[in-house]
N, C-alpha and C positions, 0 to 999 in steps of 0.2 A: 448306215442309215439309222439304224434303230438307236444308236448313243446318241445320235443329233437331235430325234425326234423326241428322245427322254428329257435332254437338256433342255430343249425349247418349254417340253411340259411344266419342268422343275422352274424356269425361269420365270413362267407367266405364274405360277402359285406365287414365287416370291415377290410379283411386283404386287400382289395383294396385301402385303406386312407395310406398314405405315412408315416404320423407319427405312426400308428399301426404299420405299415411294416417291420418298423426300428425296433420298441422292440420285433418283431417277428423274425427277424431274427440274430441282432447283440449275443443274448444269444448260439442257435446252432451253430454259425459258431465261435465263442470263446470256446464253447466246445470241437467241433471237431479238431480244432488249438491244444489244450490242448493236447488232447488224441492219434493226430496224433504222435506229437513230443515223447510222452512219449512211444509209440508204438516201433518210431524207434530206440530210444535209446534201449529198453530192450526187444527186440524181441528175440532173440534168448535165452535168459535165460528164458523167458515166454513159449514159445515152450516147452523146456524142463520141465517145471512147470504144463503145462498142459499133458503133455506125461505122467507123472505118475500118471493121473488121470483116463488116458481111460485103459479101462481091457487090458491085454495082449492076444495076439491072439496064438491060440495052433498051429498054420499053419506056417510051414516054406516059407520064400519068403515075406508073406503079411505084413513085416513090415511096407510098403509103406501105410497101410491103418491107421494102429495107427500114422503115420506121418500126415496124410494130418488132421486125426480126433484132431490130438492135435493143429494145426493150426487152424480148426473151430472154436473149442472151444474157442481160446484166440482172435479170431475176434468177436466171440459173447459177450466174456466177455469187450473187448473196447466197443462193438456197446452199453452195457446194460450202462457201464460206462459214455460212450459219453450221452446217454438218460436223465440220472439220472441227470449228470452235467448241461444239459442244462432245464432239468425242475426245477432244484434249483435256476439256475438263473434266471427265469424267472418266479417262483413263489414269489422271494423275493425283485427281483429289478425291473423285465421288467413287472409283472401284477400289482403294482399300479400305473405305469401311464399309463395302459390300462385301469384299471376300471376308473378312472378319466376321461378319453376320450369318453368311452362307455357312463356312467352314466351320463354326459352330453348332450350326444347325443338322449338316448333313455329312461333315466329313470330320469331325472332332478327332480320329483317330490318326490322321495325318499329322506327323513332325512337318513343321519351319522350316527349312535350311537353305533359303534364298539369301544372296548376297546386293550389296550397293541396290536396293530393292527401288529407292525412291529415284537415285540419278537414273540405274538403268533404265526404269519405266518412263521417265522423263525424256532421258535419249532415244529411245525406242520409238515413243511417241510423235515426238520432232520429228526424227529423220521420217517415219513415214508419213507424217504429215505433209512435209516441204515434197517427197514424190507426189504424194496424193494431190496437192494444189500444181504442182507444175503437170502434171497431167489432166487436170480439171481446163488449166488453161489452152494447152495442145489440143483438147478435146471441143473445145468451144464453137470451133465454125462446122466441125462434124455434128454437129446437133441438129445442125438444120437439113442435114440429110434425112427425108421420108425415113422414119422406123428406128435411124439411131438412139432417139429420145429413148425409145423402150429398151435397147439393149446395152449401150456402153455407159451408162452412170451406174447402173444396174453390177455389171462386170468388173466395174473400177473401184465400185463401193466393196464391192464383195471383198477385193485384193485389199483394199485397206483395214478392214476390219480385221480379218484373218491376221493380216502384218502386225496390226496394233496389238489387238487384245489377246493371241496365243500366249504372247510374252508377259502381257502385265497380269492377264488372270493365274499366272504360275509362279511369277517371279519370286511371291513371299515363301512358297514352299517348294519347288522346286532347286536344284544344286544346275548349275551351270552343264554339267554332264546331263543329268535327265531333263535339263531341259532342250539339249539339241538331241537327244534319243527321240524325246517326245514329239517332236517337231516333225521327224523324220517318218516315225510310224504312224504318225496319226494328220499328214499333210491332206488326204482325202476329205477327213472326216473337217478336217479345220476350215477347207474352200466348201463344202457344201452350209456349216454355219455361216460362212461368210455372206455366201448368195443369200441365205434365208434372211438374216438379219436386214443385208442390202435392203431384199425386197420390201419389209417392213418400213424402211426409210422412204417408202414411196405410197405408203396408205395413208391417206389423209387422217388427220387425229392422230391415227397411230404413231404417224413418226415423230412425236413430239417424244416419244419415249424409247426409242428404234436406239440411240446411242447404249443406254442403260440396258436395254435388252438383249444387245450384242453384248453386252460386258457380262453378263450374268449366264448368256448361253454357253460364252466360254470360260467361264469359271468353273461352271459344273461340267463341261467335257472335257477340259483340261484336268482337274482335281480328280474326275471319274478314273482318266487315262492313267495319272501319275499314281493312282492308288493300285489300279490293275498290274501296273509295271512292276510296282514294287512288290506286290507280293506275289507277282510271276519270279521276280527277283532274287525271292527269301530276305527282302529285307525289310527290317523292321520298321513299322510306317513310321 
């Protein structure tokens, strides 16, 4: 937990740097603009589609409940798509630049031994994203259960964050063997970091920076763990 807290502290510090802040802002802004445009274009059809998912109510005069439930599910869908799109943009395009900036300042001693970084990152992000979107679709009816909105998106978002960023944060520096060992030895740390960054995505205004915060947390957590692993193994950094 100390390592995770330290990674969060350093990440918040990094977000005060103009060059990193720009990389943190443009992906969610672009994702938000994209899905707001789509939502405006297909809103009526989207509500009608979600109305088919909402269970029918046996009481006359309560049709408004089903209508607002359909609107809620549609908003939840667009929120998930916006978050997913922002994560993809951060992981594939913004994160490599952030890794370079952070590594130059905090981990200049670490050698870069990654292989097939861009394609590996793209494949990892799209694979995790496909599972995430599918899970969100399956989860939609469950969000109507009281209390589920507070738990299910948080747990699912934590899985998505750690599954995406534990690879992307280390891809440029770690060999495949090092990466495999790091994931095995730091699984609980990665899940705690995923949970914390997923919680940040539910805080109004702060959620705009949540994808970049998640990326930075995993960069610090992963590179610090890689440095420690190499030092313990007597490997030249």
